[in-house]
C-alpha positions in Angstrom: 11.1 7.1 -8.6 9.3 4.5 -11.0 6.0 5.6 -11.8 4.5 8.7 -12.4 1.4 9.5 -12.2 -1.0 11.1 -9.9 1.6 10.4 -6.8 4.7 9.8 -8.3 5.1 12.6 -10.3 4.0 15.0 -7.0 6.3 13.5 -5.3 9.6 13.1 -7.4 9.3 16.9 -8.1 9.1 17.8 -4.5 12.1 15.7 -4.1 13.7 17.6 -6.6 12.9 20.6 -5.8 15.1 20.3 -2.5 18.1 20.7 -4.2 18.3 16.3 -4.8 19.0 14.7 -8.2 15.8 13.1 -9.0 15.0 10.7 -12.0 11.6 9.4 -13.0 10.9 6.0 -14.8 7.8 5.2 -16.8 6.6 3.1 -18.7 4.7 6.0 -21.0 7.0 7.0 -24.0 4.1 10.6 -23.6 4.9 10.7 -20.2 8.4 10.7 -20.6 9.0 13.3 -23.1 6.3 15.5 -21.7 7.8 15.9 -17.8 11.4 16.4 -20.2 9.9 18.8 -22.3 9.1 20.5 -18.7 5.8 20.1 -18.8 2.9 18.0 -16.1 1.6 15.5 -18.3 -1.7 15.1 -15.5 -3.5 18.0 -14.2 -2.6 19.2 -10.4 -2.8 22.4 -8.8 0.5 24.6 -9.3 2.0 21.2 -10.2 3.3 22.5 -13.7 5.0 25.4 -12.2 7.3 23.0 -10.2 7.7 20.0 -13.3 8.7 23.3 -14.7 11.2 24.5 -12.7 13.1 21.5 -11.6 13.4 19.9 -15.2 15.1 24.0 -16.4 17.1 23.3 -13.1 18.1 19.4 -14.0 16.7 18.1 -11.1 14.2 16.0 -12.5 14.3 14.1 -15.5 12.2 11.0 -16.9 13.4 7.6 -18.1 12.2 4.7 -20.2 14.8 3.1 -17.8 16.2 2.8 -13.8 19.2 4.0 -13.4 21.7 3.7 -10.1 20.6 5.7 -7.2 20.8 5.7 -3.3 17.0 5.1 -2.9 14.0 3.8 -5.3 10.5 4.6 -4.8 7.8 2.7 -6.1 4.9 4.7 -7.0 2.8 2.2 -9.5 -0.5 1.4 -10.1 -2.7 -1.4 -7.9 -5.6 -2.5 -9.7 -8.0 -5.0 -8.8 -8.7 -8.4 -11.1 -12.5 -9.2 -12.4 -13.0 -11.6 -9.1 -12.0 -8.2 -6.6 -8.1 -10.1 -6.2 -5.4 -7.3 -5.6 -3.1 -7.3 -8.8 0.3 -6.5 -7.9 1.9 -7.3 -11.2 2.6 -4.0 -12.0 5.1 -4.0 -8.3 6.4 -7.0 -9.6 7.4 -5.5 -12.0 8.8 -2.3 -11.1 11.2 -4.6 -9.1 12.2 -6.7 -11.6 13.2 -3.1 -14.0 15.2 -1.8 -10.8 17.0 -4.8 -9.6 19.6 -5.1 -11.8 20.4 -1.6 -10.2 21.1 -2.4 -7.0 23.6 -2.1 -4.8 24.7 -2.4 -1.3 23.4 0.5 0.9 20.7 1.5 -1.6 16.8 2.1 -0.3 13.7 0.8 -1.9 10.4 2.2 -0.9 7.0 0.6 -1.8 4.0 3.8 -1.7 2.0 2.3 -3.3 -1.4 0.9 -1.7 -1.1 -2.9 -1.3 -2.9 -6.0 0.2 -1.1 -6.8 3.5 2.4 -8.1 3.0 3.1 -6.8 -0.3 6.3 -5.2 1.5 7.6 -8.5 2.2 6.8 -9.6 -0.8 9.1 -6.9 -2.7 11.3 -7.9 -0.1 11.3 -11.6 -2.1 10.9 -10.3 -5.2 14.5 -8.1 -5.6 16.4 -11.1 -3.2 15.3 -14.2 -6.5 17.0 -11.3 -8.7 19.6 -10.5 -7.2 20.9 -13.7 -5.3 24.0 -11.9 -4.5 22.8 -9.0 -1.9 20.7 -10.1 1.0 17.2 -8.4 2.1 15.3 -8.1 5.0 12.6 -10.3 5.2 15.4 -13.6 5.3 19.0 -11.2 6.6 16.9 -8.7 9.4 18.5 -5.6 10.4 21.9 -7.2 8.7 20.7 -7.3 5.6 22.6 -4.9 2.0 19.0 -3.2 1.2 16.1 -1.9 3.3 13.2 -2.5 2.1 10.0 -0.2 3.6 6.6 0.7 2.9 5.0 4.1 3.2 1.5 4.6 1.8 0.4 7.9 0.2 -2.4 10.2 1.8 -3.0 12.7 -0.3 -6.3 14.7 -2.2 -6.2 14.8 -5.7 -7.0 18.8 -6.3 -4.5 19.4 -3.2 -1.6 17.0 -3.7 1.4 19.8 -3.8 0.0 20.9 0.1 -0.9 17.6 1.6 2.2 15.2 0.3 4.4 18.2 2.4 2.3 18.4 5.1 0.3 15.2 6.0 1.5 12.6 8.9 3.6 9.4 7.8 2.9 6.2 8.1 6.3 4.2 7.4 6.3 0.1 7.3 9.7 -1.4 7.1 10.1 -4.8 6.9 13.0 -4.2 10.4 12.9 -1.4 12.5 16.3 -0.3 10.3 14.1 -0.1 7.5 11.6 2.0 9.1 14.1 4.8 9.8 16.1 4.4 6.7 12.9 5.3 4.6 12.0 8.3 7.4 15.2 9.2 7.3 15.0 10.0 3.7 10.9 11.5 4.0 11.7 13.8 6.4 14.1 15.4 3.3 10.9 17.7 2.7 7.7 15.6 4.9 7.2 18.4 7.6 4.5 16.8 9.0 4.7 13.7 11.6 6.6 10.6 10.2 5.0 7.6 12.5 7.4 4.2 12.5 5.6 0.5 12.8 5.9 -1.9 10.8 4.7 -3.1 7.2 2.2 -4.6 7.2 0.9 -2.4 9.9 1.4 0.4 7.6 -0.2 -1.5 4.1 -3.1 -2.4 7.0 -3.4 0.9 7.6 -4.1 2.5 4.5 -6.6 0.0 3.2 -8.2 0.5 6.9 -8.4 4.4 6.2 -10.0 4.3 3.2 -12.5 1.0 4.3 -13.8 3.2 7.2 -14.3 6.2 4.3 -16.4 3.7 2.5 -18.2 2.6 5.1 -19.5 5.6 6.2 -20.1 6.4 2.4 -22.4 3.5 2.2 -24.5 4.5 5.0 -25.2 7.6 3.5 -25.4 6.3 -0.3 -28.4 3.8 1.7 -30.2 6.2 3.4 -30.4 8.1 0.1 -32.3 5.3 -1.8 -34.4 4.8 1.7 -35.1 8.8 1.6 -36.4 8.3 -1.9 -39.2 5.8 -1.0 -40.4 7.8 1.3 -40.5 11.0 0.1 -38.0 12.8 2.6 -35.5 14.9 0.9 -32.2 13.3 2.3 -30.2 16.3 2.1 -32.4 17.8 4.7 -32.3 14.8 7.0 -28.5 14.8 6.9 -28.2 18.4 7.9 -31.2 18.4 10.8 -29.3 14.2 12.0 -25.6 16.2 11.8 -27.5 18.3 14.4 -26.7 15.9 17.3 -23.4 16.6 18.8 -22.1 13.1 18.1 -23.7 12.5 14.5 -21.3 13.3 11.6 -23.4 11.7 8.4 -21.4 12.2 5.2 -23.3 13.2 2.1 -24.5 11.0 -0.3 -23.8 11.0 -4.7 -23.8 8.8 -6.9 -21.5 6.2 -6.1 -18.0 5.8 -5.4 -14.8 6.0 -7.1 -11.0 7.0 -7.2 -8.0 5.2 -7.0 -8.7 4.7 -3.3 -11.9 4.3 -1.6 -13.1 2.6 -4.6 -11.2 -0.5 -4.7 -8.9 -0.3 -1.5 -11.5 -2.3 0.4 -11.7 -4.9 -1.4 -7.6 -5.6 -1.0 -9.0 -6.6 3.1 -11.9 -8.6 1.8 -9.7 -10.2 -0.7 -7.4 -11.0 2.7 -10.1 -12.3 4.9 -13.6 -13.6 3.3 -15.0 -14.4 6.2 -14.4 -11.5 8.6 -15.1 -8.8 6.2 -18.8 -9.1 6.1 -19.3 -4.9 6.8 -16.6 -3.3 4.5 -18.0 -6.1 1.5 -21.7 -5.0 2.1 -20.0 -1.2 1.8 -18.5 -1.5 -1.4 -21.7 -3.6 -2.5 -24.0 -1.0 -1.1 -21.3 2.0 -3.1 -21.5 -0.2 -6.0 -24.8 -0.7 -6.4 -25.4 3.2 -6.4 -24.6 3.6 -10.1 -27.5 1.2 -11.2 -30.1 3.1 -8.6 -29.5 6.5 -10.7 -29.8 5.4 -14.0 -33.2 3.7 -12.7 -34.1 6.8 -11.8 -32.9 8.5 -15.5 -34.9 5.6 -17.5 -37.9 6.4 -14.7 -37.5 11.0 -15.7 -37.4 9.8 -19.3 -40.2 7.8 -19.7 -41.9 11.5 -18.5 -40.8 13.4 -22.0 -41.3 13.0 -25.9 -37.5 12.7 -27.3 -35.5 12.1 -23.8 -32.4 14.4 -23.7 -29.9 14.2 -20.8 -26.9 16.4 -19.9 -24.9 14.3 -18.0 -23.1 16.9 -15.7 -19.4 15.9 -14.8 -17.2 12.7 -15.1 -14.6 12.7 -12.7 -15.2 10.9 -10.1 -14.5 14.5 -7.5 -15.5 18.0 -7.4 -12.8 20.4 -9.9 -10.0 17.4 -11.1 -10.0 15.5 -14.3 -8.9 12.3 -12.3 -11.7 9.8 -13.8 -10.5 6.5 -12.9 -13.1 4.2 -11.0 -16.3 7.3 -11.2 -19.4 6.0 -10.7 -20.2 8.7 -14.0 -18.5 7.3 -16.6 -20.5 3.7 -15.8 -23.4 5.8 -15.3 -23.1 7.5 -18.4 -22.1 4.3 -20.3 -24.9 2.7 -19.0 -27.4 5.5 -20.4 -25.9 4.9 -23.7 -25.8 1.7 -23.6 -29.5 1.4 -23.6 -29.7 3.5 -26.9 -33.4 4.9 -25.5 -32.1 8.2 -24.6 -30.1 10.8 -26.2 -26.6 11.7 -23.6 -24.9 15.0 -23.5 -22.1 14.4 -21.4 -20.5 17.1 -19.9 -17.1 17.5 -18.1 -15.1 20.8 -18.1 -11.7 19.2 -16.7 -11.0 16.7 -19.5 -10.6 17.8 -23.2 -11.8 14.1 -25.1 -14.2 11.4 -23.2 -12.9 8.3 -22.2 -13.0 5.1 -24.7 -15.5 3.8 -23.0 -18.0 6.4 -23.9 -16.2 7.3 -27.3 -17.1 3.8 -28.4 -20.4 4.3 -27.6 -20.5 7.8 -30.3 -21.0 10.0 -27.6 -19.1 13.2 -28.3 -17.9 16.0 -25.3 -20.5 19.0 -24.9 -20.4 22.4 -23.1 -22.5 23.2 -20.2 -24.4 25.6 -22.2 -25.2 23.8 -25.2 -25.9 20.5 -23.0 -28.1 22.9 -20.7 -29.9 24.8 -24.2 -30.9 20.7 -25.4 -32.0 19.1 -22.6 -35.2 18.6 -21.5 -33.4 16.0 -17.7 -30.3 17.4 -16.1 -28.7 14.8 -14.6 -26.0 16.4 -11.8 -23.1 13.6 -11.1 -20.4 15.9 -9.9 -21.0 19.1 -7.8 -17.5 21.3 -10.0 -17.8 24.9 -9.5 -18.8 25.4 -12.4 -22.1 23.4 -11.6 -22.5 24.7 -8.7 -22.8 28.8 -10.0 -25.2 27.3 -13.1 -28.2 30.6 -13.6 -31.1 28.6 -11.5 -33.7 30.4 -14.5 -31.8 27.8 -17.0 -33.3 24.5 -15.1 -36.8 25.6 -15.1 -39.4 23.6 -17.6 -36.5 20.2 -17.2 -36.6 17.7 -14.2 -33.8 17.3 -12.5 -31.7 14.1 -11.1 -29.2 16.3 -8.1 -27.3 13.1 -7.2 -25.0 16.0 -5.4 -27.7 18.1 -3.5 -26.6 21.5 -4.6 -29.7 22.8 -6.2 
């Protein structure tokens, strides 16, 4: 397993729990040493227990460099560049790292969410590094190495359950590649495995997240319209959803995470002319943090010495994942303005991300922040925030981006 992050480590541990010998590879020496000590370096329910069990039994070992194996799974980041062009350099680097260890009969599976055509590029990159072997992009079913794509589709906070029970889409560069990958995943996957082409599997994952992004954008756009019309958006959505064929999602401060905030751009980059709706949805959701910042600044103008408790930095409730979080962006922009005192609260992390610490901010606990603030900005609907005694909010300006208060 190349890449031991939010997807790679749980998947590696689940494979190891079936009795397989799993070698986990990561560029982070801290991650490697933490895992080899029997602990998880990321937060996910029950993952620590699983990692401890499989490491203690010798089923999982982490290392900085690959070793020979029967199957190689690549689960490395695929961010986008400043111009929203996909960055597949981590995948190419992963291919270069495993190439010396490939042997005829091996399977290589790309799990990383990727632009259409990336799995074929994996085959090409590996062929360039190992001209002594044959690969499916040019030798088809007769190739020495099988290459396939099996994108993850799990929910943080429920990864260990969903990675086992969710249906999987498995796309091969050839039919035999897809079959080989399905044989591997059926070792632990209890959900249905649907075989298709690599390109279809790649676009399926991007499509799933673009669909969600477009629907969230509709809700976020409604929230801005409602604010200008004096309408409570959550009441509006509740009554509109009484229609048997309407199911509007809930608005928020923006869209974050490693999937929905990133993947639609891969479609836009591939076909900018015909992806107008997908691009617009991204722009709507990307604009929402600035709208929230403006609401806070308007509130700050109404009080002397404004102190803002910013509740939540994660991109969704009850997790520690801050990737692409609109809450982090909002807090950073408020801090940069320098005209309000900011009290960040995030019960699921122990230190602030670098971009916030660099602004001189310090992490606060909930009670301390509520005692001091005259403006309360609710950014993430963590369970601990939902249970706040409403009397503690009396006399304060409340900006609730999640509709829980």
